[in-house]
C-alpha positions, 0 to 999 in steps of 0.5 A: 877097225883100227888102222896102223898108226892110231891108238884106242884110249879107254875112259871108265868114268861113266857108270863103270862102262867103257867108251872107246875113243880112237886118237891119231898119232897127230892127235895132239894140240900145239900145246902138247894135250890129247885131241880127240880126232874120231867120235865116240860110240855114242851117237846121241845123248839127252837128259830130259831135265825139268826147265828152269821155270819149274825150279823158280816156281818150286823155290817161290812156293817154298819161300811162301811156306817159310813165310807162313811158318816164320810168323806162326812158329819159332824161327828154328822150326820154320827154317827146318820145315823150309829146309826139308821141304826144299830138299824134298822139292829138289829131290822130286824135280831131279827125280822127275827130270832124270830119264835120259835118251841114249843111242849107244852100242847098237842100243836105244835106251829111253829112261829105264827101257832099252831095245837093240837096234835089230828090233827098231823100225822107222823113227820119226820126229814129230811136231807139237801138234802131231805129238799131242795127237799120237799121245792122245786120240791116236794112241795105242795103249800097248805103246811105251811112253816117256813123255814129259809135259814141258817137252811138246815135240817127240819122236815116234819109233816103230818096234819090229820085235814080234815078241814085244807087245808095244808097237812103237815107243813115243819119247819126248825130246828137245831135239827130235830131229837129231834123235830120229836121225841117230836112230835112222843111222843106227838102223841103217848100220844094222842092214 
């Protein structure tokens, strides 16, 4: 709903999708630049990237490989093997840390999976101990899991769709309280 005196600005820069933002006529800074007054359609967004220590440890492993190779084979071969290994390490860490959590446009996305807000139930932020129990001894084999070992906390989201075999989603998060809050607001808007 737009009120008089507001204009909508569309940005197409994210994966070809359009995300609307609302600006008021007074949405200018003293320097004449546009200033966002409203909020975007995205209520929550998080990337589950690997921690810096994994990058450091991986680089140290590759450096050890280089050291072992440089004394055993000619220099160019050692450098080539090290370069290829470093590229594979970077690709593996980037791929493993690529899942995103997003609450946007009445949809919750966790990695490649997505579900509409009409099928979401209660969202509960879990501490490290509760996450360990829900992912381990109390786990349901039908649940959708998006867990990362370097993230100890998670959010458990009940699924109310009778056609969906998963009773809940369990997703790791660096900010489980914020994610649970965004999901709670999303389901409250539906009602």
